[in-house]
NUKOL-891376 format. One record per residue (C-alpha): y, z, x; residue in three letters; residue number from 1; chain. Coordinates in steps of 0.2 Angstrom, whole numbers, plus 5000, padded with zeros to 4 digits. Example, Ala and Ser with C-alpha at 12.3 -4.5 7.8 and 13.67 -1.06 7.14 Angstrom:
2
     c2     c3     c1     r     k   c
   4978   5039   5062   ALA     1   A
   4995   5036   5068   SER     2   A
//
This chain:
130
     c2     c3     c1     r     k   c
   4831   5163   4759   MET     1   A
   4815   5151   4754   LEU     2   A
   4817   5152   4735   GLY     3   A
   4835   5145   4738   TYR     4   A
   4827   5131   4749   PHE     5   A
   4815   5128   4736   PHE     6   A
   4825   5127   4723   VAL     7   A
   4838   5114   4732   ILE     8   A
   4822   5105   4737   LEU     9   A
   4816   5103   4716   SER    10   A
   4835   5098   4713   THR    11   A
   4835   5085   4726   ALA    12   A
   4817   5079   4721   LEU    13   A
   4824   5079   4702   SER    14   A
   4839   5069   4706   LEU    15   A
   4827   5058   4714   LEU    16   A
   4819   5056   4698   VAL    17   A
   4835   5053   4689   VAL    18   A
   4840   5038   4699   ASP    19   A
   4824   5029   4696   ILE    20   A
   4824   5035   4676   VAL    21   A
   4842   5029   4673   LEU    22   A
   4852   5014   4678   PRO    23   A
   4868   5021   4680   GLY    24   A
   4863   5037   4693   VAL    25   A
   4863   5030   4711   ASN    26   A
   4857   5041   4726   ILE    27   A
   4858   5031   4741   ALA    28   A
   4845   5041   4751   SER    29   A
   4837   5058   4753   PHE    30   A
   4847   5068   4763   PRO    31   A
   4862   5062   4751   SER    32   A
   4850   5069   4736   ALA    33   A
   4848   5086   4747   LEU    34   A
   4867   5088   4747   ILE    35   A
   4869   5083   4731   ALA    36   A
   4855   5097   4726   GLY    37   A
   4867   5109   4732   VAL    38   A
   4884   5102   4727   SER    39   A
   4878   5102   4709   ILE    40   A
   4871   5123   4712   GLY    41   A
   4889   5127   4718   LEU    42   A
   4896   5116   4704   VAL    43   A
   4885   5125   4690   ASN    44   A
   4887   5143   4699   ALA    45   A
   4906   5141   4699   PHE    46   A
   4914   5127   4689   VAL    47   A
   4903   5128   4672   LYS    48   A
   4905   5145   4667   PRO    49   A
   4925   5144   4667   ILE    50   A
   4923   5126   4659   LEU    51   A
   4910   5133   4645   SER    52   A
   4921   5147   4641   LEU    53   A
   4936   5135   4638   LEU    54   A
   4927   5125   4630   THR    55   A
   4918   5137   4617   LEU    56   A
   4929   5132   4602   PRO    57   A
   4923   5117   4602   ILE    58   A
   4905   5119   4606   ASN    59   A
   4905   5132   4592   PHE    60   A
   4912   5118   4580   LEU    61   A
   4900   5104   4586   THR    62   A
   4885   5118   4585   LEU    63   A
   4882   5119   4603   GLY    64   A
   4883   5098   4606   LEU    65   A
   4898   5098   4616   PHE    66   A
   4886   5106   4629   ALA    67   A
   4879   5090   4634   LEU    68   A
   4899   5084   4639   VAL    69   A
   4901   5101   4647   VAL    70   A
   4884   5096   4658   ASN    71   A
   4890   5078   4659   GLY    72   A
   4907   5083   4666   ILE    73   A
   4897   5095   4679   CYS    74   A
   4886   5082   4685   PHE    75   A
   4901   5070   4687   SER    76   A
   4911   5082   4696   LEU    77   A
   4894   5085   4707   ALA    78   A
   4894   5065   4711   ALA    79   A
   4911   5063   4714   ALA    80   A
   4910   5081   4730   LEU    81   A
   4897   5070   4737   THR    82   A
   4895   5056   4747   PRO    83   A
   4881   5044   4740   GLY    84   A
   4877   5049   4725   PHE    85   A
   4888   5041   4709   SER    86   A
   4885   5040   4692   VAL    87   A
   4892   5026   4682   HIS    88   A
   4893   5023   4662   GLY    89   A
   4889   5035   4647   THR    90   A
   4871   5036   4645   LEU    91   A
   4871   5043   4663   ALA    92   A
   4883   5055   4661   PHE    93   A
   4873   5062   4644   ILE    94   A
   4856   5059   4648   LEU    95   A
   4857   5062   4669   GLY    96   A
   4859   5080   4667   PRO    97   A
   4846   5082   4652   VAL    98   A
   4833   5074   4664   ILE    99   A
   4837   5082   4678   LEU   100   A
   4836   5098   4668   SER   101   A
   4817   5094   4663   PHE   102   A
   4811   5088   4680   ALA   103   A
   4819   5103   4692   SER   104   A
   4812   5115   4676   THR   105   A
   4793   5106   4680   PHE   106   A
   4796   5106   4701   LEU   107   A
   4802   5123   4700   ASN   108   A
   4787   5131   4691   LYS   109   A
   4777   5120   4701   TYR   110   A
   4785   5127   4718   PHE   111   A
   4783   5146   4712   ALA   112   A
   4767   5146   4706   GLU   113   A
   4762   5139   4724   ARG   114   A
   4771   5148   4732   THR   115   A
   4767   5165   4726   SER   116   A
   4752   5165   4716   ALA   117   A
   4738   5175   4724   PRO   118   A
   4723   5165   4731   LYS   119   A
   4706   5173   4725   LEU   120   A
   4690   5171   4736   GLU   121   A
   4676   5175   4723   SER   122   A
   4673   5178   4708   THR   123   A
   4668   5197   4713   SER   124   A
   4686   5200   4714   ASP   125   A
   4688   5202   4696   LEU   126   A
   4679   5217   4693   LYS   127   A
   4678   5226   4677   THR   128   A
   4673   5243   4673   GLU   129   A
   4663   5246   4658   VAL   130   A
//
């Protein structure tokens, strides 16, 4: 349960980064970013697999570049479902999910290291036998 919270939190913080970096992405407040994080997670869990399967031939012909369009569609759909979150323009449609992915990956790795890494009290804990 705590893992889901950290994923939603990192997605919300990543959305705020996207809001700062791209002029076409607008987020009204942090609670809107949290709701948008849940919305993006649900769209990616339920809609994206179906959309990816339906667009598989086009994705194959474009050597995977159409996946950027699928990500943009899912990003825009999540924005349409979330009050206080909007996406305007082609640049935000294509680059928004890419920047969101990079920022979210970085923050998920940060939270994972902070929550699951065991703390060593001293170097004597690292004993090796000869």
